MIFIBA-982235 format. One record per residue (C-alpha): x, y, z. Coordinates in steps of 0.05 Angstrom, whole numbers, plus 5000, padded with zeros to 4 digits. Example, Ala and Ser with C-alpha at 12.3 -4.5 7.8 and 13.67 -1.06 7.14 Angstrom:
BEGIN
> u;v;w
> 5246;4910;5156
> 5273;4979;5143
***
This chain:
BEGIN
> u;v;w
> 1900;6665;6655
> 1920;6735;6678
> 1997;6710;6687
> 1994;6689;6612
> 1961;6753;6590
> 2014;6790;6623
> 2064;6748;6592
> 2038;6765;6526
> 2031;6840;6535
> 2086;6867;6585
> 2138;6903;6560
> 2194;6860;6587
> 2164;6794;6562
> 2118;6810;6503
> 2184;6810;6453
> 2199;6740;6478
> 2137;6713;6446
> 2154;6747;6379
> 2222;6722;6380
> 2203;6649;6398
> 2153;6652;6337
> 2208;6674;6291
> 2249;6624;6319
> 2203;6569;6310
> 2187;6594;6234
> 2260;6593;6221
> 2268;6523;6242
> 2209;6497;6206
> 2232;6528;6142
> 2303;6497;6155
> 2275;6427;6171
> 2216;6422;6124
> 2222;6477;6074
> 2170;6509;6034
> 2147;6479;5967
> 2085;6490;5919
> 2048;6433;5902
> 2019;6429;5831
> 1995;6357;5833
> 1924;6345;5807
> 1874;6320;5857
> 1877;6244;5867
> 1809;6205;5856
> 1822;6170;5927
> 1767;6115;5928
> 1772;6060;5976
> 1798;5991;5961
> 1726;5964;5967
> 1703;6010;5905
> 1688;5962;5848
> 1725;5999;5801
> 1788;5998;5839
> 1782;5927;5850
> 1779;5921;5769
> 1843;5964;5764
> 1876;5919;5816
> 1860;5853;5775
> 1883;5893;5715
> 1950;5892;5740
> 1958;5822;5723
> 1944;5836;5650
> 2006;5838;5601
> 1982;5915;5577
> 1966;5943;5643
> 2029;5979;5654
> 2005;6037;5613
> 1958;6091;5594
> 1936;6117;5529
> 1919;6189;5491
> 1869;6196;5437
> 1891;6245;5378
> 1830;6272;5344
> 1831;6299;5278
> 1769;6345;5254
> 1759;6364;5181
> 1696;6399;5204
> 1635;6399;5151
> 1682;6367;5096
> 1712;6299;5086
> 1782;6285;5105
> 1820;6276;5039
> 1869;6220;5019
> 1926;6267;5029
> 1901;6285;5094
> 1895;6210;5112
> 1966;6198;5088
> 1990;6254;5132
> 1954;6230;5194
> 1989;6162;5177
> 2060;6189;5169
> 2051;6231;5233
> 2035;6168;5265
> 2108;6147;5260
> 2136;6205;5297
> 2075;6194;5352
> 2100;6123;5361
> 2168;6150;5375
> 2144;6200;5428
> 2105;6139;5458
> 2165;6091;5449
> 2115;6044;5414
> 2134;5999;5361
> 2077;6020;5317
> 2010;6054;5326
> 1941;6022;5301
> 1915;6056;5239
> 1870;6117;5253
> 1798;6101;5259
> 1756;6150;5211
> 1679;6168;5230
> 1625;6139;5175
> 1619;6208;5145
> 1697;6215;5137
> 1702;6282;5174
> 1733;6258;5237
> 1789;6209;5251
> 1821;6185;5312
> 1891;6149;5329
> 1901;6113;5396
> 1970;6127;5424
> 1989;6079;5482
> 2035;6113;5535
> 2077;6095;5594
> 2050;6130;5660
> 2090;6189;5676
> 2087;6219;5753
> 2117;6285;5739
> 2065;6337;5722
> 2115;6381;5685
> 2146;6322;5642
> 2068;6296;5630
> 2059;6368;5604
> 2120;6367;5559
> 2100;6301;5527
> 2032;6324;5516
> 2058;6384;5480
> 2108;6340;5437
> 2045;6293;5420
> 2005;6355;5394
> 2058;6384;5354
> 2076;6317;5321
> 2003;6302;5310
> 1991;6374;5277
> 2054;6372;5233
> 2034;6391;5156
> 1958;6388;5174
> 1943;6457;5179
> 1872;6455;5154
> 1847;6403;5208
> 1835;6418;5285
> 1876;6372;5320
> 1862;6356;5396
> 1895;6311;5450
> 1843;6280;5488
> 1828;6209;5524
> 1854;6193;5593
> 1920;6223;5584
> 1890;6283;5550
> 1842;6299;5612
> 1902;6281;5662
> 1942;6340;5626
> 1888;6391;5624
> 1869;6384;5699
> 1941;6385;5721
> 1944;6447;5679
> 1884;6482;5722
> 1922;6469;5783
> 1992;6491;5757
> 2014;6549;5794
> 1945;6548;5835
> 1979;6558;5904
> 2013;6625;5873
> 1949;6649;5840
> 1902;6636;5903
> 1953;6660;5950
> 1973;6728;5911
> 1899;6739;5893
> 1874;6732;5968
> 1932;6771;5994
> 1917;6827;5952
> 1840;6821;5971
> 1856;6820;6049
> 1908;6879;6041
> 1854;6922;6006
> 1796;6907;6051
> 1846;6912;6115
> 1865;6980;6088
> 1793;7000;6076
> 1771;6978;6146
> 1823;7010;6188
> 1829;7070;6141
> 1904;7073;6167
> 1969;7075;6124
> 2002;7017;6169
> 1958;6989;6215
> 1933;6939;6165
> 2007;6913;6156
> 2005;6883;6228
> 1951;6830;6219
> 1969;6818;6151
> 2037;6801;6166
> 2020;6756;6226
> 1967;6720;6188
> 2009;6712;6119
> 2068;6680;6168
> 2010;6638;6197
> 1990;6612;6133
> 2057;6591;6104
> 2069;6554;6170
> 2002;6524;6172
> 2022;6497;6094
> 2085;6465;6124
> 2059;6435;6184
> 2000;6407;6144
> 2046;6375;6095
> 2083;6346;6145
> 2029;6319;6188
> 1995;6291;6118
> 2059;6262;6098
> 2064;6227;6163
> 1995;6191;6161
> 2004;6174;6087
> 1955;6231;6061
> 1970;6264;5995
> 1953;6340;5995
> 1943;6363;5922
> 1939;6435;5901
> 1861;6439;5906
> 1872;6425;5985
> 1929;6470;5995
> 1893;6526;5957
> 1833;6521;5999
> 1879;6521;6062
> 1905;6589;6049
> 1833;6616;6038
> 1815;6585;6105
> 1876;6609;6144
> 1873;6682;6112
> 1795;6682;6120
> 1792;6661;6195
> 1859;6690;6222
> 1835;6760;6189
> 1768;6752;6224
> 1802;6738;6291
> 1846;6797;6279
> 1790;6843;6265
> 1755;6821;6325
> 1815;6833;6368
> 1832;6898;6347
> 1766;6922;6351
> 1758;6905;6421
> 1832;6934;6432
> 1809;6998;6406
> 1749;7001;6447
> 1794;6988;6510
> 1843;7042;6495
> 1788;7093;6510
> 1780;7057;6576
> 1854;7046;6596
> 1912;7092;6597
> 1961;7033;6591
> 1957;7003;6522
> 1983;6934;6553
> 1928;6936;6599
> 1881;6950;6545
> 1908;6890;6507
> 1896;6844;6566
> 1829;6866;6571
> 1817;6856;6500
> 1841;6786;6496
> 1810;6766;6555
> 1743;6795;6528
> 1756;6764;6456
> 1789;6698;6469
> 1727;6657;6485
> 1691;6677;6423
> 1757;6665;6380
> 1769;6595;6414
> 1694;6575;6405
> 1695;6602;6333
> 1764;6568;6316
> 1745;6506;6352
> 1679;6497;6318
> 1707;6503;6247
> 1774;6457;6265
> 1719;6401;6290
> 1676;6410;6236
> 1733;6401;6187
> 1760;6344;6223
> 1693;6302;6213
> 1716;6299;6137
> 1770;6248;6166
> 1711;6196;6174
> 1700;6206;6106
> 1715;6151;6045
> 1745;6194;5993
> 1819;6212;6007
> 1809;6279;5977
> 1756;6296;6033
> 1802;6268;6088
> 1858;6306;6062
> 1818;6371;6067
> 1794;6353;6135
> 1865;6344;6160
> 1898;6406;6127
> 1835;6451;6145
> 1836;6428;6213
> 1912;6447;6221
> 1907;6509;6187
> 1850;6536;6232
> 1888;6518;6296
> 1944;6552;6276
> 1903;6617;6256
> 1877;6614;6326
> 1946;6609;6354
> 1971;6667;6313
> 1906;6712;6329
> 1909;6702;6404
> 1988;6690;6418
> 2026;6722;6361
> 1985;6788;6344
> 1969;6816;6415
> 2049;6824;6430
> 2058;6849;6358
> 2006;6901;6368
> 2031;6930;6433
> 2101;6942;6407
> 2073;7003;6372
> 2036;7061;6409
> 1968;7088;6398
> 1993;7116;6334
> 1987;7055;6299
> 1914;7075;6293
> 1929;7142;6262
> 1893;7185;6235
> 1834;7156;6276
> 1873;7149;6346
> 1833;7121;6405
> 1850;7171;6460
> 1845;7150;6534
> 1776;7183;6558
> 1748;7194;6494
> 1673;7191;6488
> 1646;7117;6475
> 1632;7115;6401
> 1594;7053;6414
> 1533;7087;6442
> 1528;7126;6374
> 1536;7060;6327
> 1483;7056;6277
> 1480;6984;6292
> 1455;6997;6365
> 1403;7044;6331
> 1382;6981;6290
> 1381;6937;6349
> 1340;6984;6390
> 1292;6983;6326
> 1287;6906;6325
> 1272;6905;6400
> 1208;6944;6390
> 1180;6894;6346
> 1220;6826;6347
> 1167;6777;6327
> 1148;6819;6266
> 1223;6822;6250
> 1236;6747;6262
> 1178;6727;6217
> 1202;6776;6155
> 1268;6750;6171
> 1252;6674;6158
> 1205;6693;6100
> 1266;6725;6069
> 1307;6667;6082
> 1249;6621;6050
> 1244;6664;5991
> 1321;6655;5973
> 1313;6581;5989
> 1257;6574;5938
> 1313;6578;5884
> 1331;6506;5903
> 1269;6487;5859
> 1296;6441;5802
> 1366;6434;5834
> 1412;6387;5793
> 1471;6357;5825
> 1527;6321;5785
> 1574;6348;5729
> 1599;6304;5675
> 1674;6300;5659
> 1667;6349;5595
> 1627;6400;5643
> 1677;6414;5703
> 1719;6469;5666
> 1690;6539;5657
> 1739;6547;5596
> 1736;6481;5555
> 1804;6453;5549
> 1827;6416;5484
> 1808;6346;5520
> 1739;6367;5531
> 1732;6397;5454
> 1766;6329;5426
> 1717;6292;5470
> 1654;6328;5443
> 1677;6324;5370
> 1684;6248;5380
> 1614;6242;5409
> 1587;6274;5351
> 1624;6230;5304
> 1627;6161;5338
> 1586;6130;5388
> 1584;6173;5455
> 1617;6121;5495
> 1665;6094;5444
> 1728;6134;5473
> 1717;6113;5544
> 1692;6038;5544
> 1672;6003;5606
> 1717;5948;5631
> 1679;5884;5653
> 1722;5832;5686
> 1693;5760;5692
> 1722;5696;5712
> 1750;5664;5635
> 1701;5604;5648
> 1646;5652;5644
> 1672;5698;5591
> 1631;5674;5527
> 1561;5669;5569
> 1577;5744;5598
> 1589;5770;5529
> 1530;5745;5496
> 1488;5770;5554
> 1521;5846;5552
> 1507;5850;5483
> 1433;5849;5498
> 1431;5905;5547
> 1398;5969;5534
> 1442;6026;5528
> 1506;5981;5505
> 1528;5995;5431
> 1578;5942;5423
> 1622;5893;5473
> 1683;5852;5452
> 1731;5808;5484
> 1795;5842;5508
> 1856;5824;5552
> 1857;5761;5595
> 1900;5737;5653
> 1907;5667;5680
> 1836;5672;5720
> 1800;5732;5687
> 1780;5762;5624
> 1761;5836;5606
> 1705;5848;5561
> 1707;5921;5530
> 1640;5948;5531
> 1616;6012;5488
> 1558;6050;5525
> 1515;6095;5484
> 1516;6153;5527
> 1563;6214;5534
> 1622;6196;5588
> 1603;6210;5665
> 1529;6228;5644
> 1470;6197;5680
> 1449;6155;5626
> 1522;6126;5629
> 1518;6117;5704
> 1451;6082;5696
> 1477;6034;5643
> 1540;6018;5693
> 1491;6010;5755
> 1445;5961;5711
> 1502;5922;5688
> 1526;5913;5757
> 1462;5892;5780
> 1444;5842;5724
> 1511;5807;5717
> 1506;5783;5785
> 1458;5733;5755
> 1501;5712;5697
> 1557;5654;5704
> 1581;5649;5775
> 1558;5721;5789
> 1633;5746;5802
> 1628;5797;5742
> 1663;5863;5764
> 1650;5933;5723
> 1705;5985;5717
> 1730;6035;5675
> 1725;6114;5674
> 1645;6116;5680
> 1646;6066;5734
> 1700;6103;5773
> 1659;6167;5769
> 1600;6133;5793
> 1641;6101;5853
> 1666;6167;5869
> 1592;6198;5865
> 1565;6145;5912
> 1624;6150;5961
> 1615;6224;5965
> 1541;6214;5980
> 1553;6168;6034
> 1607;6220;6061
> 1556;6271;6060
> 1505;6234;6096
> 1555;6215;6151
> 1595;6285;6160
> 1534;6328;6157
> 1501;6302;6215
> 1566;6302;6253
> 1576;6376;6234
> 1509;6396;6266
> 1525;6354;6331
> 1593;6380;6341
> 1572;6457;6327
> 1514;6446;6376
> 1558;6416;6431
> 1611;6471;6425
> 1552;6525;6425
> 1524;6493;6485
> 1592;6488;6525
> 1610;6562;6507
> 1541;6592;6526
> 1521;6543;6581
> 1453;6546;6545
> 1406;6502;6504
> 1358;6548;6477
> 1407;6597;6446
> 1450;6543;6414
> 1388;6513;6382
> 1361;6578;6352
> 1436;6604;6330
> 1443;6528;6294
> 1374;6532;6261
> 1385;6601;6236
> 1452;6588;6200
> 1429;6524;6175
> 1368;6560;6138
> 1419;6611;6109
> 1453;6555;6084
> 1394;6533;6043
> 1385;6605;6031
> 1449;6613;5998
> 1446;6548;5956
> 1384;6572;5928
> 1406;6642;5909
> 1472;6609;5877
> 1432;6559;5835
> 1392;6614;5801
> 1457;6651;5790
> 1489;6586;5766
> 1431;6576;5712
> 1416;6648;5694
> 1485;6682;5697
> 1541;6631;5689
> 1508;6574;5654
> 1525;6515;5695
> 1486;6455;5682
> 1488;6426;5748
> 1523;6432;5822
> 1587;6383;5827
> 1574;6328;5876
> 1631;6354;5923
> 1606;6429;5927
> 1543;6414;5972
> 1583;6382;6029
> 1643;6427;6027
> 1593;6492;6021
> 1555;6464;6081
> 1612;6448;6120
> 1643;6520;6112
> 1581;6558;6120
> 1555;6526;6183
> 1624;6527;6215
> 1643;6593;6192
> 1575;6627;6192
> 1560;6608;6260
> 1623;6651;6280
> 1587;6714;6274
> 1529;6692;6323
> 1586;6672;6376
> 1618;6741;6372
> 1553;6776;6379
> 1524;6733;6431
> 1581;6724;6470
> 1588;6798;6481
> 1517;6802;6493
> 1528;6750;6550
> 1581;6797;6577
> 1550;6864;6571
> 1476;6828;6599
> 1511;6824;6670
> 1509;6897;6682
> 1450;6921;6628
> 1403;6864;6628
> 1384;6818;6569
> 1353;6868;6526
> 1402;6928;6531
> 1460;6879;6534
> 1442;6858;6472
> 1434;6925;6438
> 1496;6943;6469
> 1534;6883;6437
> 1502;6895;6369
> 1527;6965;6372
> 1598;6943;6394
> 1606;6889;6346
> 1567;6908;6285
> 1620;6947;6242
> 1672;6891;6258
> 1628;6834;6242
> 1600;6868;6178
> 1677;6879;6160
> 1694;6808;6178
> 1640;6780;6137
> 1652;6820;6074
> 1725;6804;6084
> 1711;6725;6091
> 1659;6728;6032
> 1714;6764;5986
> 1767;6713;6007
> 1722;6654;5988
> 1699;6689;5925
> 1777;6683;5904
> 1768;6615;5887
> 1734;6632;5823
> 1805;6650;5800
> 1813;6579;5778
> 1777;6555;5717
> 1745;6500;5748
> 1671;6500;5763
> 1672;6458;5828
> 1718;6512;5867
> 1678;6570;5831
> 1612;6542;5855
> 1640;6532;5928
> 1668;6602;5928
> 1601;6631;5904
> 1557;6591;5953
> 1605;6603;6011
> 1610;6681;5991
> 1531;6688;5988
> 1516;6650;6056
> 1567;6689;6093
> 1539;6759;6071
> 1466;6730;6089
> 1497;6713;6158
> 1528;6778;6166
> 1480;6824;6145
> 1413;6789;6159
> 1419;6731;6205
> 1465;6762;6254
> 1443;6833;6243
> 1362;6825;6255
> 1341;6750;6262
> 1392;6730;6324
> 1373;6793;6362
> 1301;6788;6348
> 1305;6717;6375
> 1341;6745;6436
> 1292;6801;6448
> 1233;6749;6439
> 1263;6699;6493
> 1292;6749;6535
> 1325;6713;6597
> 1307;6646;6575
> 1353;6657;6518
> 1407;6632;6554
> 1365;6579;6595
> 1381;6538;6637
> 1437;6589;6658
> 1412;6636;6715
> 1406;6710;6695
> 1443;6753;6736
> 1415;6821;6773
> 1441;6879;6736
> 1469;6936;6775
> 1415;6981;6759
> 1361;6930;6782
> 1403;6925;6850
> 1396;6999;6856
> 1324;7004;6846
> 1318;6949;6898
> 1363;6980;6942
> 1407;6918;6946
> 1483;6917;6966
> 1531;6865;6943
> 1520;6822;6998
> 1439;6822;6990
> 1455;6804;6913
> 1500;6743;6928
> 1440;6717;6974
> 1398;6719;6922
> 1438;6674;6876
> 1385;6618;6874
> 1366;6573;6819
> 1311;6596;6778
> 1244;6572;6785
> 1218;6555;6711
> 1147;6548;6742
> 1145;6614;6780
> 1111;6677;6752
> 1169;6717;6766
> 1238;6679;6765
> 1287;6693;6826
> 1344;6734;6818
> 1414;6708;6815
> 1476;6742;6838
> 1507;6795;6794
> 1577;6796;6773
> 1624;6860;6789
> 1601;6928;6750
> 1636;6937;6682
> 1703;6970;6688
> 1672;7022;6638
***
């Protein structure tokens, strides 16, 4: 370890690390290049899902090689005139030309005559840009000579185009906003005109390379990274990378007051922060890797990309940033330059005063802290999970508005019928049974292959609503008793139900795995059982508190009807993995200080030393996740808000008062079964020398009134 640290920081070798990093980055750019990703997220269901089985069987149908769009014409409170209906028919000719179809079916008009729609069959287009151009052409052709009507493009094609437009340029928007937020907060934190440039440049390069590496690895294993995944990847790398940079630079600044040689100070800083950064990054990377066990391809893609991004952030924080910082002298910190031999500012830290106040009444503080968390979590009352297709956008796009117009004028499910596939021999019997189901408006025979027949079922419920899901689930259950029982129910509602069920299974599997892995990492780092359990319990409590506060905000401020199905899993993952980081930073420093100061004074000193940097890191991470709200998609906004609130709770409440209160209450048992060390002060009081202290290094007798003392380490270099 010492040799590696000298290589990183020595004047003769530190530049080699930077040169090798630059050469490696250049090689990656040359071989893999850098390209944005504006693809919309795929559904990613496994082949075992019933809706996927239906889609696979539909490949044998003659009309299977296409999709469709719905053009909706809305006259408002008036009825469509004969001239308007004639114009719609004329425009259908041009629509057919764009769709490369021989003709289009005549428009379907609502009973009150105010709304009509035309079904436009289309060939699928894989290019998002080409698909958007065709959609614009369809809108222009449909609205020609119909200035008095509102014209909307909706249906399967309309929603695909609008979702794709949400992610169009998503990487640039998220990355640009994230960089600005990080730059401003680093400038405020360091109050230096140039210090902030070094960590920002290092983390920025790490983010670019993480994206390239993640795409290469994902391509090699057959995983698709869409724009939402690569956007979250940048948020993770910038958030975690700047946290590691803040921790390292804060420790480096402290050591510059102790060491005259800045390179020696950096070696001491890396040695002191590396365990915490490795444990922190390892926790987050392993937690993200648990998503690889999920059913949904989107979850696996985020797990793979996120784990790679965190590993890259750790590498740049521990290997690239130290030599980059020691290239410059102490003047890098100007105007607040840490001078050799200057007073220890940690002793005057307000966080140390807070820690001493907590140490006087730790039980009362712990109780009040948990009562506060409980009050925040009370907002969970009435929590609703699950957004319909029409509710996922902050600003309603054309597809949603068109769908709502159709739902008001026609049967709610008429534009997205369920597709029931049955063996052809059972088609008539199944059709008769379906027509008698509650929640079914209509059913009719559709396409057929040699072995299977499709029954198109109109459900009396809004698409992707709970009522639609209940009808789909009931159809699946009851059709098992009709004919041979081989009926399969697919369609858009069925697919959405399968996604929700798969997400619930992923959540039930991944959340326990995250908890177990985080606990194992904490035990390995602290060589303790009590402290990891207390830390994990506190961060889980902060998660429920964050969701409780967020749910109140979603209802009262944002007007969100529910939390999307993916939000709770991703928020839990980010909050537990990232939130425990701050407790790791604090407790590992407390362990170090306790070797010379004892448990109580060591925790106070650790809180004083890390309070400012952890608070800065928490505020920065919260702000970075809040950047997800720049995209008009409720799912990402909800994740950003919950993680932002949770990180602030962890930073300002859990790490500041609850964890120190636990430590003061437990005393030396906080690190049980690790043996406490005798402090220098205790040795002096007992008149023991180093040899005597070594002889006392015996296991602790948990049953004794006073534990035996273990050997103390060397005094602090301070």
